[in-house]
Every structure is written in structure tokens, then in C-alpha cells.
N, C-alpha and C positions, 0 to 999 in steps of 0.2 A: 557070780564068777568066783572061783576059788583062786586064791593067791598062788602064784607059781614061783617057788623059791629058786628055780633055774632061770628066771627072767633076768635081763640086764638090770631092771629097776623094779622094785616091788614094795608097795606100802600096804601094811596090814593094821587096820584099826589105829591108824596114826592120828594122834592128837597133839596140838601144840597150843599153849597159851602163855602169855607173858606173865611174869611174877606179879601178883596182885590182881590179875584179871579173874573174873568169875566165869567167863565164857571162853570156849575154845576159838582161837582164830583159824586154825586148820583142823578139819575133821574129815579124814578120808578113810573109809572102811576097807576098800579093796581097789588097788590100782597096780597093774602089772604091764610092763612094756618089754617087748622082745627086741633083739638086735635089728637095727635099721628102721624101727618105727619112729614116726614123727608125731609128737604130741603138742597140741596148741592149748595154752592155759590163758584164759581170759577172766576178767573181773574188774569191778570198779575200784577206784582208789580206796585203799584201806581194807580190801578183801583178803589180803595175805599172799599176793602173787610172789613178791620178792621173798617173803618168809618161807614159802614153799620151796623156792629155789635154794634158799640157804639150808633147808632141811635135806634136800637132795644132795647138796654139796658137802654136807657134814659140818657146816659152819654152826648150825644149831642142831640139837638132838631133840627128838620128840618128848613131850611130857609123858606120853604113854604110847603103847603100840610100837611098831617096828618100821624102820626105813632100811631096806636092804639094797645094796648096789653090788652087782656081780656076785651075789650070794653072801655078801658080808653085811652083817648088822652094824651100822655105823655107830650106834650107841655103845657097842661093846668095845670100841677102840678108844684109846686115850686121845686127848686133843692133838698131840703131836703126830700120832699115827693116822688120825683123820686128815690132818694137813697133808701128810705124805700120800695117802690114798687118793686125795683130791688131785694132787700134782701128777700122780701116775696115771690116773684113769679118766679124768674129767677135763674137758676144755670149756672155758667160760668166756662168753662175749658179754661184756658189761654195757649197761646203758650209756655210760659216759666214756666207754672204751678203756679208760685206765692205762693208756699208753705212757711210757716214760719219755718226757720231752728231751732229756739230755742224751737219749740213745737214737740211733738211726732207725729207719724203717726195718732194715735187715736185723739189727741188733734186738729190736723189740720182739721180733718173731722168734729168733733163736734163744731168747731168754728163757722161754718155757722149758727148754731142755736142760737148763742149768740147775733146775730144781728137781729133776726126775731122771735118774739113770735109765729107767724103763723107757721113757719117751725118747731119750737120746739114742738108746739101742735101736728102737724102732725107726727113728728118723735116719739112722746111719746104716740100716740093714743093706741098702744097695748103694749108698753114696754117703757123703759127709753132711753134717748138719746145715752148713751154709748153702750147699747145693740144694738140699731138701727145702730149705726156706725160700730160696729163689724160685724153685719150681712152683711152690704154693702161691707166692706173690704173683708170678706171671700167669698162673691159671686164674687168678682173680683180677686180671687185667691191670696189674701194676708192673710196668716195664722196669728194666734194669736201671734206667736213668733216675728212678726214684728210690732205689734200694739203699743208697748211701745218704739220702736226704734226711734232715731232721724231721721227725713226725709232726712237729708243730708248724711246719711249713706246708703240710699237705692239706687238701680240702677235707671237709667233714666226710664226704663219701669215700675218699682215699684212706682216711684214718680208720674208717669202719672196716674196710677190707683188710687193713693191716691187723686189726683186732681179730678178724675171722681167721687169718693165716696163723696168728699166734695161738688161737684156740685149737686149731686143727693139727699143728705140727706134732709129730710123734704118735699119731693115730689113736687119740683117746676113744674109748668105747662109748662115752656119753658126752654130748655137746649141749651145754646150757646157754640159752640166750635170753637176756633180761631186757626186753623192750628195745632192741637195737635199732628199730626203724622209726623211733619216735621223733627224730629230728629231720626226717627225710620227706620230701614231697612225693606225690603218688608215683611219678615216673621213676625216680631214683629208688623208691621203696621196692617197686616191682623188679627192677634190675638187680637190686641187692638180694631179694628173695630167690631169684633164679640162680644167682651165683652160689648162695648159701646151700640151697637144695642140691645143686650139682656136686658141690664139694663134699657135703655130708653123705650123699649117696655113693660117691666115688670111694669114700673110706668106710662105708657101711656102718656108720655110727648112729646111735640112737639120739634123736634130737628132742629136747624139751624147750619150747619157745613160748615166752610170756609176752603178751601184748594186750592193750585195751582196744586195738583196732579189729573189729569183727570181720572186716573184709578179707583178712588174712586167713580166717579159719578154714575156708573151703580148700585151701592148699594142703591141709594136713590130714593124716590118716585118722586121727582122733582129736576130740576137743573135750576139755573139762572146763567148767565155769565155777569160779569161787565166789561165794557170797559173804558179805560182812556178817559178824556175829549178830547184828540187829535183825538180819534176815534168817536167823536160826543156824547160821554157819554151815549150811548145806553145800554139798558139791554135786553139781549135775554133770553127767557124762553123756 
């Protein structure tokens, strides 16, 4: 497969190794995702799943090769411009959610628009930011009685949905999820996945989802598996 520079996400001969390491932790020769595609990334602990997500988000830059998002080679941007690019175009669901406990449910969601005028403009295209946030929360089955509640008073499942709403507000082209179901039982995991897919498809965003749970793979368009450097650092697609 030839890399498509018009893809939403494109990796070409991308390598990453930590300083002092002799072997690459990430070695992906050719990976390309189009608008609306859903990619599942799996691998054992230490195989580089979170490192790959950090490459896609521009937190790290590759040791060699290229990581392009929306046609932009992230390594060619300064650190501050990568931060802004991430804020403008990427939504992230963290494993531990990373919600701010001193803000309400609603304030946690609208916060994403404070760092990106682009997301704010998209969120306010038809309404204001607060109304846009309320609509997202309600679509994720979080009623208005919870919108002013402190997030640390919510259940784990409710906090997770707040994290999804925060990641989706402002219509990011790319949604990155780092093992967001790891703390859920099977029933809650399945309900969460249905909600996540529904909202991602409604916004037509490209989803990259990391998990060690192989049962989730069948839900996705494509799967890649990362192997630790001791397994030759290969990536299976």
C-alpha cells in the first residue's frame, strides 16, 4: 500500500526509539487512514501503544520517517505549533479521563474550546458553546441535572462520558482513545462503545482506539497489533 498524503492520518517509515535504546519501540512502514475510519490498536504492555498515540498527537516526534495529520508533517512544526495543532484538530479520551475536579461537568466539556478558536468557531456555528456542550452531554445520556455537578461526584461511567463529550466538542477530525474501557465491566464497556461509535459517526471523525481487550477488535474497520522490541518490533495489520 502506498501512503496517501491526502489521508487524515498517514505514517511513512515511522520509527521511534527512546534515547539510549538500541531498538525501535515503534516501527510502522505504511499506515493511512481516511475520514471516518475506525482503527483498533492492540498489544501487550510495553509494546508502545501509548507511545504511538503520543506520536499521532504530536507529543513525541518520530526518530525517523514521517507522521502526517491532515497533510501536515508534525515534526516540521515547533513544539508550540504542535500543541495548537493538537488543540485545533484532535480530541483525546485519556485512560484516567483527566477531568478537572474543581470544574463542573459542563465546564469540563466547554474547556476544550478555551484552547482552540477553531473548535470554538465550529461549536458555535449554529449555537453557543454551552448549548453545544449540553447537546453532547445529553446525547451521551447525561441529563441536565448533572451538568452543574462537580465531576468528582459522578460515577466512573458518567465521568467517562464527560471525557468523551470534551473530546468531541468542536468537531475534531481525529479522535484518540487510550484504553478508556479498562475500568469498566463487560456490560458498561459495551454500552460505552455503542455511545462512542454513535457520536464518532455522527461527527464523521477518524477514531484511533487503543486497548488490550481483543474482544473489541471486531467492532473496528481495521486493526493493527504492536509487538515489543524483543519480538522484533513488528506491526501486524
